[in-house]
KOLVOMAR-29007 format. One record per residue: x negated, y, z negated of N, C-alpha, C in turn; residue in three letters. Coordinates in steps of 0.2 Angstrom, whole numbers, plus 5000, padded with zeros to 4 digits. Layout:
BEGIN
XYZXYZXYZala...
END
This chain:
BEGIN
485652505676485652445673485852395679unk485552335680485752285685486352245682unk486652215687487252175685487052125680unk486452095680486252045675486152075669unk485852135669485752165662486452185659unk486852205663487552225660487952165657unk487852105660488152045658487752025652unk487152035652486752025645486952065639unk487052125641487352175636487952155633unk488452135637489052115635489052045631unk488652005634488651935630488351935624unk487851975622487551985616487852025611unk488252075614488652115610489252065606unk489452015610489951975608489751915603unk489051895604488851845600488351875594unk488251935594487751965589487851935582unk488451935580488551905572488351835572unk488551795577488351725576487551715577unk487251755582486551755583486151775577unk486451825573486051845567486051795562unk486651755561486651695556486351635559unk486151625565485951565567485251545564unk485251475561484751455557484051455561unk484051445568483451445572483151515572unk483651565572483451635573483151665566unk483451635561483351665554482751635550unk482551575553482151525549481451565546unk481451575540480851615538480151585539unk480151515539479451495541479251505548unk479751505553479551515560479451595560unk479751635557479651705558478951725555unk478751685549478051705546477551675551unk477651615554477251585559477151635565unk477551675567477551725572477051775570unk477251805564476751855561476051835560unk475951765558475251745557474951745564unk475251705569474951705575474851775578unk475251825578475051885581474451915578unk474351905572473751925568473652005569unk474152045567474052115568473952145561unk473452195561473352225554473852275552unk473952285546474452335543474252395546unk474852425548474852495551474952495558unk474952435561475052415569475652455571unk475652485577476252515580476452465585unk477052435583477252375587477852385591unk477852365597478452375602478852295601unk479452305600479752235600480352245605unk480152205610480552205617481052155617unk481652175617482252135616482352115608unk482352165604482352165597482952125594unk483452115597484052085594484252115588unk484452075583484752105576484252125571unk483552125573483052155569482652105565unk482852045566482451985562481751995563unk481451995569480751995571480452065568unk480852115569480552185567480552185559unk481052155556481052155549480452115546unk480252055549479652015547479052055548unk478952095553478252125555478252195551unk478852225549478952285545478652265538unk478852205536478752175529477952165528unk477652155534476952135534476552195535unk476852255536476452325536476552355543unk476752335548476852365554477352415555unk477352465559477852505561478152475568unk478852475568479152445574479552495578unk479552485584479952515589480352465593unk480952455591481352405595481752425600unk481852385606482252405611482752345613unk483352355615483752305617484352325621unk484552285626485152305630485752305626unk485852275621486452265617486552325612unk487052365613487152415607487252385601unk487652325600487852295594487252265591unk486752235595486152215592485752275589unk485652325593485352385590485652415584unk486252415583486652435577486452385571unk486452325572486252275567485452285565unk485052295570484352305568484252365564unk484552415566484552485562484752465555unk485352435554485552425547485152375543unk484852325547484452275543483752305541unk483452345545482852375543482852445541unk483452465539483552545536483052555530unk482952505526482552515520481852535522unk481552515528480952535529480852605532unk481352645532481352715534481052735540unk480652775541480352805548479852745551unk479652705547479252645551479652605556unk480352605555480852565559481252615564unk481152605570481552635576481752595581unk482452605583482752565587483152605593unk483152575599483552615604483852565609unk484352585612484652545617484352555624unk484252505628483952505634483452445636unk483152455641482652405644481952425643unk481452375641480852395641480552415647unk480852395653480552415660480752495661unk481152525656481252595658480952635651unk480652605647480352635640479852685642unk479852755639479452795640479052815633unk479152765628478852775622478152755622unk477752755616477052725616476552785617unk475852765617475652695617475752655611unk475752595611475852555605475152515605unk475052485598474552445597474652365599unk475252355599475452285601476152285603unk476352225607477052215609477252145608unk477852135607478052065606478752055609unk478851995611479551975613479651905610unk480251895607480451825605481151805607unk481051745611481651715614482051765619unk481651795623481951845628481851825635unk481251795636480951785643481451745647unk481751695644482251645647482851685650unk482851745647483551785649483351835655unk482651845657482451905661482351875668unk482551915673482551895680481851895683unk481451935680480751935682480251935676unk480051875674479651875668478951915669unk478651915674478051955675478152025674unk478652045678478752115677478852145670unk479252095666479452105659478752105655unk478352065656477752065652477252125654unk477252135661476852185663477052255660unk477652265660477952325657477652335649unk477752275646477452285639476752295639unk476352265643475552275643475452345645unk475852375649475752445651475852495646unk476252475640476452515635475852505629unk475452455630475052445624474352475626unk474052505621473352535622472852485624unk472352505627471752455629471552425622unk471452365622471252325616471852305612unk472452325614473052305611473252235612unk473752205609473952135609474652125612unk474752075616475452065618475551985617unk476151975613476351915611477051895614unk477151835617477751815619477951745616unk478551735614478751675611479351655614unk479451595616480051575620480151495620unk480751475620480851405622480451375628unk480351315628479951295634480351245638unk480151235644480351185649479951135650unk480151075652479751015654479351035661unk478651025661478351035667478550995673unk478850935671479150895677479750925680unk479750935686480250975690480950945689unk481050875690481650845689481950855682unk481550845677481750855670481950925668unk481550975671481651045670482351065673unk482451035679483151055683483751025679unk483650965676484150935671484250985665unk483751005662483751045656484051125658unk483851145664484051215666484851215667unk485051155670485851155672486151155665unk485951125660486251125654486251195651unk485651225651485651285648486051345652unk486151335658486551385661487351365661unk487551305659488151285658488351305651unk487851315646488051335640487951415639unk487651445643487451515642487451545649unk487851585652487851615658487251665659unk487051685653486451745654485851705655unk485751645654485151615654484851615662unk484251625663483951625669483551565670unk482951565667482551505667482051505662unk482051445658481451435654480851415657unk480351445655479651425658479351365654unk478851325657478451285653477951325649unk477651285644477151325641476551345645unk476351305650475851325655476051385659unk476751385661476951445665476951505661unk477151505655477151565650476351595649unk475951545649475251565649475051605655unk475251575661475051595667475351665669unk475951685666476351745666475851805663unk475651785656475151835653474551845657unk474251785659473651795663473751845669unk474251825673474451875679474651945677unk474851955671474952025669474352055667unk473752025668473052055666472752045659unk473152005655472951995648472351945647unk471951955643471351915642471351875635unk470951835634470851805628471451765625unk471751725630472451695629472451645624unk472951635620472951585615473651565615unk473751495614474351455615474451415609unk475051425606475251385600475951355602unk476051285602476751265602476951235595unk477551245594477851215588478551185589unk478751135586479351105586479851135582unk480551135584481051155580481751115582unk482251125578482751085580483451135580unk483851105584484551145585485151095584unk485651115581486251075580486651095586unk486851045590487151055596487751095595unk488251085590488851125590488651195589unk488251205584488051275582487751315588unk487351285592486951305597487551325603unk487951275604488451295610488951345608unk489151345601489751395599489451465600unk488851485599488651555600488351575607unk488551525612488351545619488851575623unk488751585629489251615634489351565639unk489751515638489751455642490151465649unk489851415654490251415660490551355661unk490451305657490851235657491051225650unk491551175650491951165643491351125639unk491451135632490951105627490851025628unk491450995629491450915630490950905636unk491050935641490650925648489950935646unk489750985643489051005641488750945637unk489150925632488950875627488850815631unk489250795636489150735640488450735644unk488350795647487750805651487150805646unk487150835640486650825636486450755634unk486850715633486750645631486550605636unk486550635643486350585649485650595650unk485250635647484550635649484150665643unk483550685645483050705640482450745644unk482150795640481550825643481150845638unk480550855640480050885635480250955633unk480350965626480651025624481351025623unk481750975625482450975624482650895624unk482650865618482750795617483350795612unk483950765615484550755611484450695607unk484650705601484650635596485250635593unk485750575595486450575591486350555584unk486750585580486750575573487350525572unk487350495566487850445563488550475563unk488550535562489250565561489450595568unk489150575573489350595580489150665582unk488750695578488450765580487850755584unk487450805586486850795590486350845588unk485750815586485150865585484750865592unk484650925593484150945599483450965597unk483050915598482350925596482050965602unk481751025600481451075605480851095603unk480551125608479851155607479851225609unk479551275606479351345607478651355608unk478551395613477751415614477651485612unk477151505608476951565607476251575610unk476251635614475651645618475451715617unk474751735615474551795613473951815618unk473951875621473451905625473251975623unk472651995625472452055624472252095630unk472552165630472452205636471652225636unk471352225642470652235642470552305640unk469952325638469752385636469452425643unk469252395647468952435653469252415659unk
END
């Protein structure tokens, strides 16, 4: 395990409870949108790369898939097993990295809100594509960055100040490009807005700067996919965008 992966494991062990309760993670409409966008038939063998506490796995299990989840965080894996225990043998979870996984082949692979934490997004997606049978589906869902370099740098600095495990958010176009470079075809992109409460978002992070300083920086700018909106009570709403990209592994 790399130093970065060890840091990720420790950080998400520590924030697992807050992550599992976070409104943006638990949102039933967003989870259903992900299931609908993936368009997987019942009986699909699905790899959940970076499964977290099993929220995504639970949604796909309820839709009829079998799910094999993998995550660097032992605490996240423990929570995923507990959450999805009622699905019996259709739900399996293990600790580790998708880059080292030897299971499969799968009919589909999915990652949700993971790519901004990985050091090499292309290697991460290629690993999933390699574990999917020809004709299988790969879906990536993640927060997006502004395609404007200056605004993206401002947003990136805030994300790093709030969470030391954050590597880099990709723009929607960059995320499409990663799946294309991984050899996937028939690419589809969907963007959807969502909102975060600044305090809830910050408090479940792994910050490198004090909260007041991050708040000051948030109010000093804006970017596509990260728009701060002050509220009358002094709190801040963050208007964000996430991208869902779907591709298919060629048969030949």
